C-alpha positions in Angstrom: 99.9 56.0 152.4 97.6 56.7 155.3 93.9 57.3 154.8 92.0 59.6 157.1 88.3 59.8 157.6 86.9 63.3 158.3 83.5 64.1 159.7 81.3 65.6 157.0 81.4 69.1 158.4 85.2 69.1 158.4 85.3 67.6 154.9 83.0 70.4 153.6 85.1 73.1 155.4 88.3 71.6 153.9 86.8 71.5 150.4 85.7 75.1 150.7 89.2 76.2 151.9 90.8 74.3 149.0 88.4 75.9 146.6 89.1 79.4 148.0 92.9 78.8 147.6 92.4 77.6 144.0 90.3 80.6 143.1 92.9 83.0 144.6 95.7 81.2 142.8 93.8 81.5 139.5 93.1 85.2 140.0 96.8 85.8 140.7 97.7 83.9 137.6 95.3 86.0 135.5 96.9 89.2 136.9 100.4 87.9 136.3 99.4 86.9 132.7 98.0 90.4 132.1 101.3 92.0 133.2 103.1 90.3 130.4 100.5 90.8 127.6 101.1 93.6 125.1 97.4 94.2 124.3 94.9 94.4 127.2 91.2 94.2 127.4 89.3 96.9 129.3 88.6 94.4 132.1 92.3 93.5 132.4 93.3 97.2 132.5 90.8 98.0 135.2 92.0 95.0 137.3 95.7 95.6 136.7 95.6 99.4 137.4 92.8 99.1 140.0 90.7 101.7 138.3 87.0 102.1 137.6 85.2 102.1 134.3 84.7 105.8 134.6 88.5 106.4 135.1 89.3 104.3 132.0 86.7 106.2 130.0 88.2 109.5 131.2 91.6 108.3 130.0 90.2 107.5 126.6 88.5 110.9 126.4 91.8 112.5 127.2 93.5 110.7 124.2 94.4 107.1 125.2 94.2 105.2 121.9 91.9 102.2 121.6 92.2 99.4 119.0 89.0 97.5 118.0 88.9 94.1 116.5 85.3 93.2 115.7 83.4 94.1 118.8 86.4 93.7 121.2 88.4 96.7 122.3 92.0 96.6 123.4 94.7 99.1 124.5 98.4 98.6 124.1 100.3 98.4 127.3 103.1 100.7 126.1 100.4 103.3 125.1 99.0 103.1 128.7 102.4 103.7 130.2 103.1 106.6 127.9 99.7 108.1 128.6 100.2 107.8 132.4 103.7 109.4 132.2 102.2 112.4 130.3 99.1 112.8 132.5 100.5 112.6 136.0 
């Protein structure tokens, strides 16, 4: 194995690029996981469907059903798909 010595500015730049790549991969993994989940949080729905809080609230006002467990609120993925089919 060969060892390389980097100047500190290159080392810092490399560390930052590795960190950016890691963060991007983690965000992708979170989105991929949300795609397979049956019940989604409001945050997951907004990220997955690329909508605002106002849009999600509008969907709920129009009849999208919400399930509450304690102080957490979830929406079933199938219900979202059915809602969107009806309201296009």
